[in-house]
N, C-alpha and C positions, 0 to 999 in steps of 0.2 A: 515588736512593734504592734500596737493595737490597731484595730480596724479604722478608727477615726483618723489617726495619724497617717495611715496609708492612703486613705481617701483624700485627705487634704493635700498630700504630696502629689498624688495623681492629678488632681484638678489644677494645682499650681503649674505642673509641668505642661499639661495640655493647654492651659490658658496661655502660657508663655509661647507655646508652639503657634497658636492662633494669632497672637499679637505679632510674632515675627513674620508670619506669612502676610498678614494684612499690611504691616508697615513696609515690608520689602516691596510689594507690588503696587502699593498705592502712594507711597511717599519716596522711598529710597531710590527706586528705579528712575525717577526723574533726574537724579544727580549721578547715579552710578549703577549701571546694570550689573557689573561684577559684584558689587556689594549686595545687591538684591539677590543674586544667585547664591552667594555665600550664605546669606541669611536663610534662604530656602533650604540649603543643604543642612544647616544646623537644625532647622525646624523639622526636617525629615528624620533626623536622628533621635529626636526627643520622644516620639511615641513608643518605640521599643523600651526605652528607659522607663517611661511612665508606666508601661504594663508591668515591668519588673517590680517597680516600687509598689504598685497597687496590689500585686499578688504576693509580695514577700511575706512569708509567714502565714498565708491563708490556709495552708494545709494543716498547720498546727491547731488552728481553731476548729477545723471541721473533722478532725480525726476522732474516731470513736474512743471512748475511755478504755484504757488497758485494765487488765484484772488487778493490777497493783493499785490503781486509782479508786477502785470500788471499795476498798477496805478502809 
C-alpha cells in the first residue's frame, strides 16, 4: 500500500468514528440509549484499526537500502 492510500483509509476511519460519536449522543440517544451506547462501542473500536491501517507498510518505506539494492 502506498502512503496516500494509507492516509486516505486512516482519515475515513477516523471521520467515521467522529460521525458515530456525534450522531450517537446528539441524535440517537433521544430515541434509544442502548443504540447510542452500541454506536459508541463501535466508535471506540475504530481508532486501533485506523492506526493499523495508517501504519501498514510504513516500515518498508523507511528502511535503509540493502546492499543488493545499491547495485
